[in-house]
C-alpha positions as CSV (number, residue, x, y, z in Angstrom):
1,X,-7.4,15.7,16.4
2,X,-4.1,15.6,14.6
3,X,-3.4,18.2,11.9
4,X,-4.2,17.2,8.3
5,X,-1.4,16.1,6.0
6,X,-1.0,19.0,3.5
7,X,-0.3,17.7,0.0
8,X,0.9,19.5,-3.2
9,X,0.3,17.6,-6.4
10,X,2.9,18.0,-9.2
11,X,1.9,16.6,-12.6
12,X,1.8,18.0,-16.1
13,X,-1.5,16.3,-16.8
14,X,-4.5,18.4,-15.8
15,X,-6.6,15.2,-15.6
16,X,-4.2,13.5,-13.3
17,X,-4.0,16.5,-11.0
18,X,-7.8,16.6,-10.8
19,X,-8.2,12.9,-10.2
20,X,-5.5,12.7,-7.6
21,X,-6.9,15.7,-5.9
22,X,-10.4,14.1,-5.8
23,X,-9.0,10.8,-4.5
24,X,-6.9,12.3,-1.7
25,X,-9.7,14.7,-0.7
26,X,-11.8,11.6,0.3
27,X,-9.6,11.1,3.3
28,X,-10.5,13.5,6.2
29,X,-6.9,13.4,7.4
30,X,-5.5,14.8,4.1
31,X,-5.8,18.3,2.6
32,X,-4.7,19.0,-1.0
33,X,-3.3,22.6,-0.7
34,X,-2.5,23.0,-4.3
35,X,-1.2,21.6,-7.6
36,X,1.5,22.5,-10.1
37,X,2.0,21.5,-13.8
38,X,5.8,21.5,-13.7
39,X,8.7,21.8,-11.3
40,X,9.2,25.5,-11.7
41,X,5.6,26.3,-10.6
42,X,6.0,23.6,-7.9
43,X,9.1,25.3,-6.5
44,X,7.2,28.5,-6.0
45,X,4.2,26.8,-4.5
46,X,6.4,24.8,-2.0
47,X,7.7,28.2,-0.8
48,X,4.2,29.7,-0.6
49,X,2.2,26.7,0.8
50,X,4.8,24.8,2.8
51,X,3.2,21.3,2.1
52,X,3.9,18.3,4.2
53,X,4.0,15.8,1.2
54,X,4.6,16.1,-2.5
55,X,3.2,13.8,-5.2
56,X,5.5,14.0,-8.2
57,X,5.1,12.8,-11.7
58,X,8.2,11.3,-13.3
59,X,7.8,12.6,-16.8
60,X,7.2,16.4,-17.1
61,X,8.2,19.2,-19.4
62,X,10.9,21.8,-18.8
63,X,12.4,19.6,-16.0
64,X,11.9,15.9,-15.5
65,X,10.8,14.6,-12.1
66,X,14.2,13.0,-11.2
67,X,16.1,16.2,-11.8
68,X,13.6,18.1,-9.7
69,X,13.6,15.5,-6.9
70,X,17.4,15.6,-6.7
71,X,17.5,19.4,-6.4
72,X,14.6,19.3,-3.9
73,X,16.2,16.7,-1.6
74,X,19.4,18.7,-1.4
75,X,17.7,22.0,-0.8
76,X,14.6,21.2,1.2
77,X,14.2,17.5,2.1
78,X,10.5,16.5,2.3
79,X,8.4,13.4,1.8
80,X,7.8,12.7,-1.9
81,X,5.5,10.0,-3.4
82,X,6.4,9.4,-7.0
83,X,3.7,8.8,-9.6
84,X,5.1,6.3,-12.1
85,X,4.2,4.5,-15.3
86,X,4.1,0.7,-15.2
87,X,6.8,0.3,-17.9
88,X,10.3,-1.0,-17.9
89,X,11.6,2.5,-18.2
90,X,9.2,3.6,-15.5
91,X,10.4,0.9,-13.2
92,X,14.1,1.9,-13.6
93,X,13.3,5.6,-13.2
94,X,11.2,5.0,-10.1
95,X,13.9,2.9,-8.4
96,X,16.3,5.8,-9.1
97,X,13.8,8.2,-7.5
98,X,13.8,6.0,-4.3
99,X,17.6,6.2,-4.3
100,X,17.4,9.9,-4.5
101,X,15.1,10.1,-1.5
102,X,11.5,9.6,-2.5
103,X,9.6,7.8,0.2
104,X,7.4,5.6,-2.0
105,X,5.6,5.5,-5.4
106,X,2.2,4.7,-6.9
107,X,1.7,3.5,-10.5
108,X,-0.9,5.1,-12.7
109,X,-3.1,3.2,-15.1
110,X,-2.1,3.6,-18.8
111,X,-5.7,3.4,-20.2
112,X,-9.1,4.7,-19.1
113,X,-7.4,6.9,-16.5
114,X,-10.5,8.4,-14.9
115,X,-12.3,5.1,-14.7
116,X,-9.4,3.0,-13.4
117,X,-7.6,5.2,-11.0
118,X,-10.2,4.8,-8.2
119,X,-9.1,1.2,-8.1
120,X,-5.9,2.3,-6.5
121,X,-7.5,5.1,-4.4
122,X,-6.8,3.4,-1.1
123,X,-3.2,2.7,-2.1
124,X,-2.7,6.4,-2.9
125,X,-4.2,7.5,0.4
126,X,-2.2,5.0,2.4
127,X,1.1,6.0,0.8
128,X,0.5,9.7,1.2
129,X,-0.4,9.1,4.9
130,X,2.7,7.0,5.3
131,X,4.8,9.7,3.7
132,X,3.3,12.2,6.2
133,X,4.9,10.2,9.0
134,X,8.2,9.6,7.2
135,X,11.6,11.0,8.0
136,X,13.0,12.5,4.8
137,X,16.7,12.4,4.4
138,X,19.2,13.9,2.0
139,X,20.5,11.0,-0.2
140,X,24.1,10.0,0.6
141,X,26.7,11.0,-2.0
142,X,27.1,8.4,-4.7
143,X,30.1,6.2,-3.9
144,X,32.9,6.0,-6.4
145,X,32.6,3.5,-9.2
146,X,33.7,0.1,-8.0
147,X,34.7,-3.2,-9.6
148,X,32.0,-5.8,-10.1
149,X,31.2,-7.4,-6.7
150,X,32.9,-10.7,-5.9
151,X,30.5,-13.6,-6.2
152,X,30.2,-16.7,-4.0
153,X,32.2,-19.6,-5.4
154,X,30.3,-22.2,-7.3
155,X,31.0,-24.7,-4.5
156,X,28.9,-22.5,-2.1
157,X,25.9,-22.6,-4.4
158,X,24.3,-25.3,-2.3
159,X,21.0,-25.6,-0.4
160,X,21.2,-23.5,2.7
161,X,21.0,-25.0,6.2
162,X,19.5,-21.8,7.6
163,X,17.2,-19.1,6.2
164,X,17.3,-15.3,6.8
165,X,13.8,-14.0,6.2
166,X,13.3,-10.3,5.8
167,X,10.2,-8.1,5.4
168,X,10.0,-4.4,4.6
169,X,7.6,-1.8,3.1
170,X,7.8,2.0,3.0
171,X,11.5,3.0,2.8
172,X,12.5,-0.7,2.4
173,X,14.1,-0.5,-1.0
174,X,17.0,1.5,0.3
175,X,17.1,-0.3,3.6
176,X,17.3,-3.7,1.8
177,X,20.0,-2.4,-0.5
178,X,22.1,-1.4,2.5
179,X,21.4,-4.7,4.3
180,X,22.0,-7.1,1.4
181,X,25.1,-5.3,0.2
182,X,26.7,-5.9,3.6
183,X,26.1,-9.7,3.7
184,X,29.1,-11.9,3.1
185,X,29.3,-14.2,0.0
186,X,28.8,-17.3,2.1
187,X,25.8,-16.1,4.1
188,X,22.8,-18.2,4.7
189,X,20.1,-18.1,2.0
190,X,17.9,-15.0,2.2
191,X,14.2,-14.7,1.4
192,X,12.7,-11.1,1.1
193,X,9.3,-9.7,0.9
194,X,9.2,-6.0,0.0
195,X,5.8,-4.5,-0.7
196,X,6.1,-3.6,-4.4
197,X,3.9,-4.2,-7.5
198,X,4.5,-6.6,-10.4
199,X,7.4,-5.8,-12.7
200,X,9.1,-3.5,-10.2
201,X,10.3,-6.5,-8.1
202,X,12.3,-7.9,-11.0
203,X,13.9,-4.5,-11.8
204,X,14.6,-4.1,-8.1
205,X,16.2,-7.6,-7.8
206,X,18.3,-7.0,-11.0
207,X,19.6,-3.7,-9.6
208,X,20.5,-5.3,-6.3
209,X,22.3,-8.1,-8.0
210,X,24.6,-5.6,-9.6
211,X,25.4,-4.0,-6.2
212,X,25.8,-7.0,-3.9
213,X,28.4,-9.7,-3.3
214,X,25.7,-12.2,-2.9
215,X,23.4,-13.1,-5.9
216,X,20.0,-11.5,-5.9
217,X,17.0,-12.5,-8.1
218,X,13.3,-12.4,-8.3
219,X,11.9,-15.6,-6.9
220,X,10.4,-18.2,-9.2
221,X,8.2,-21.2,-8.3
222,X,10.3,-24.1,-7.0
223,X,13.6,-22.0,-6.5
224,X,15.9,-23.5,-3.9
225,X,17.0,-21.3,-1.1
226,X,20.8,-21.3,-1.7
227,X,23.8,-20.2,0.3
228,X,25.0,-16.8,-0.8
229,X,21.7,-16.0,-2.6
230,X,18.7,-13.8,-1.9
231,X,15.3,-14.3,-3.4
232,X,12.9,-11.4,-3.7
233,X,9.1,-12.2,-3.7
234,X,7.5,-11.2,-7.0
235,X,5.0,-8.4,-6.9
236,X,1.5,-9.9,-6.9
237,X,2.5,-13.2,-5.4
238,X,2.7,-14.5,-1.9
239,X,6.0,-16.4,-1.2
240,X,6.3,-19.3,1.3
241,X,9.4,-21.3,2.3
242,X,8.8,-25.0,2.4
243,X,11.0,-27.9,3.3
244,X,11.4,-31.0,1.1
245,X,14.0,-33.4,2.5
246,X,17.1,-31.4,3.2
247,X,16.2,-28.6,0.9
248,X,14.3,-25.3,1.4
249,X,12.1,-24.3,-1.6
250,X,10.1,-21.3,-2.6
251,X,6.4,-21.7,-3.3
252,X,4.4,-18.9,-4.9
253,X,0.7,-18.3,-5.1
254,X,-1.9,-15.6,-6.0
255,X,-4.2,-16.2,-3.0
256,X,-6.0,-13.1,-1.7
257,X,-4.0,-10.3,-0.1
258,X,-3.1,-10.6,3.6
259,X,-3.0,-7.4,5.5
260,X,-4.0,-5.8,2.2
261,X,-0.7,-6.9,0.7
262,X,0.4,-9.5,-1.9
263,X,3.2,-10.4,-1.3
264,X,2.7,-10.3,2.5
265,X,5.5,-10.4,5.1
266,X,3.2,-12.4,7.4
267,X,2.8,-15.1,4.8
268,X,6.6,-15.5,4.5
269,X,7.3,-15.4,8.2
270,X,4.6,-17.8,9.1
271,X,5.9,-20.3,6.6
272,X,9.3,-20.0,8.1
273,X,7.9,-20.5,11.6
274,X,6.2,-23.7,10.4
275,X,8.9,-25.2,8.1
276,X,12.2,-23.6,9.1
277,X,11.8,-23.2,12.9
278,X,14.9,-22.6,14.9
279,X,17.0,-22.7,11.7
280,X,15.7,-19.2,10.8
281,X,16.5,-15.6,11.5
282,X,13.6,-13.2,11.0
283,X,14.1,-9.4,10.4
284,X,11.4,-6.8,10.1
285,X,12.4,-3.4,8.6
286,X,10.9,0.0,8.0
287,X,7.3,0.1,6.8
288,X,3.8,1.4,7.4
289,X,1.2,-0.8,9.0
290,X,1.6,-4.1,10.8
291,X,2.3,-6.7,8.1
292,X,4.9,-9.1,9.4
293,X,4.5,-8.4,13.1
294,X,2.5,-11.5,13.9
295,X,4.5,-13.7,11.6
296,X,7.7,-12.6,13.4
297,X,6.1,-13.5,16.7
298,X,5.3,-16.9,15.3
299,X,8.9,-17.3,14.2
300,X,10.2,-16.4,17.7
301,X,7.7,-18.9,19.2
302,X,9.2,-21.6,16.9
303,X,12.7,-20.9,18.1
304,X,13.9,-18.5,15.4
305,X,16.1,-15.6,16.2
306,X,14.3,-12.3,15.5
307,X,15.4,-8.7,14.9
308,X,13.7,-5.4,14.3
309,X,15.0,-2.2,12.8
310,X,15.1,0.7,15.3
311,X,13.0,3.9,15.1
312,X,15.9,6.2,14.4
313,X,16.9,4.5,11.1
314,X,13.4,3.7,9.8
315,X,11.8,5.9,7.2
316,X,8.4,4.9,8.8
317,X,8.5,3.1,12.2
318,X,5.3,1.2,11.7
319,X,5.9,-2.5,11.1
320,X,8.8,-2.7,13.5
321,X,7.0,-0.8,16.2
322,X,4.0,-3.2,16.2
323,X,6.4,-6.2,16.2
324,X,8.3,-4.8,19.2
325,X,5.0,-4.1,21.0
326,X,4.0,-7.7,20.5
327,X,7.2,-9.0,21.9
328,X,8.2,-10.5,18.5
329,X,11.7,-9.0,18.3
330,X,14.5,-10.3,20.5
331,X,16.7,-7.3,19.6
332,X,16.1,-3.8,18.2
333,X,19.0,-2.6,16.1
334,X,19.9,0.3,13.8
335,X,20.0,-0.6,10.1
336,X,23.8,-0.7,9.8
337,X,24.0,-3.4,12.4
338,X,21.3,-5.8,11.1
339,X,23.4,-7.7,8.6
340,X,26.3,-8.1,11.1
341,X,24.0,-9.4,13.8
342,X,22.1,-11.8,11.4
343,X,25.4,-13.2,10.2
344,X,26.6,-13.7,13.8
345,X,23.4,-15.5,14.7
346,X,23.7,-17.8,11.7
347,X,27.3,-18.6,12.5
348,X,26.6,-19.2,16.2
349,X,23.8,-21.6,15.2
350,X,26.1,-23.4,12.8
351,X,28.8,-23.8,15.4
352,X,26.2,-25.2,17.9
353,X,25.0,-27.7,15.3
354,X,28.6,-28.8,14.5
355,X,29.1,-29.4,18.2
356,X,26.1,-31.7,18.3
357,X,27.6,-33.7,15.5
358,X,27.1,-34.3,11.7
359,X,23.6,-33.9,10.3
360,X,22.3,-31.6,13.1
361,X,21.2,-29.0,10.6
362,X,19.6,-31.4,8.1
363,X,17.0,-32.8,10.5
364,X,13.5,-31.5,10.7
365,X,13.2,-27.9,12.0
366,X,13.3,-27.5,15.7
367,X,10.3,-26.0,17.5
368,X,11.8,-25.3,21.0
369,X,12.3,-21.7,22.0
370,X,16.0,-20.6,22.0
371,X,17.6,-18.5,24.6
372,X,17.2,-14.8,23.9
373,X,20.2,-12.8,22.7
374,X,22.0,-10.0,24.4
């Protein structure tokens, strides 16, 4: 039997410490070894108890959660799950915590705490278990301030001929930032599912838009998939890519969760298999569980090119591992090479279509299997 995941709870609210401790104790694979009301007490308990995972409140007295997290990840990197408020300020702070090295976050209800927190009990347990498998890393030094990114010219803001579909979960916010920031301004349209709750996806998309050469936005019903643009599935909504004439469109719905997630990567990938076919590139990134693995296999069966992030660069090697085991991924690559390879596959496909003659990419999606890559 594997050893239990040892958790230290850091929160200034005695009620929150009690409720989180009770919820986590329900899982036989988790042991709550202690709690702390502020970072100073937490620092001593980390030394004494040597926990595997920390849950950390954002807003605390004496030292806020971000300041403590930054010091912790420099001195003693360890998996941290942030406990965040579902507010605009909470969204921004949580995204900054992920940049600083936090593995994931959970949101706490603002009202009726004791009654409503059990609603998210399984989410808390799942994220702590995922954190127990994570590879914590010291955050990279902040790059020097740069000029605003160059944007794709207006002439390129046209319906894309191909679609790059990407799915990620635990560790995915930073992986997606690295991936999207590397894509050229004229890249094929990108559709992204990152497991994240409502409100956070809009803040996440806005932050990426300020960092990337391509445009990034939270998807809305009926959005066209455009060259040089990325659409992030909204929290709480499944996102599908549909084809209408020569245009790919986004369709959103609030159908039941798939693989316990909404948005689900499988839903996006399966829609690409059906409606985009060989004109798609599918990429599965870091994350806990198996969401997206079967959808990626469907994409490969429909002729799409498919990639998976390798174990060494994943925070949690769950979703990619299952996809690889299913035979869904043509190639397994480190994170820094995914954007380059996706771009190369898109361009090779475009050159092949041009060789076939005008209009080759505007016909209905192909369903034949393509030759595997290198």
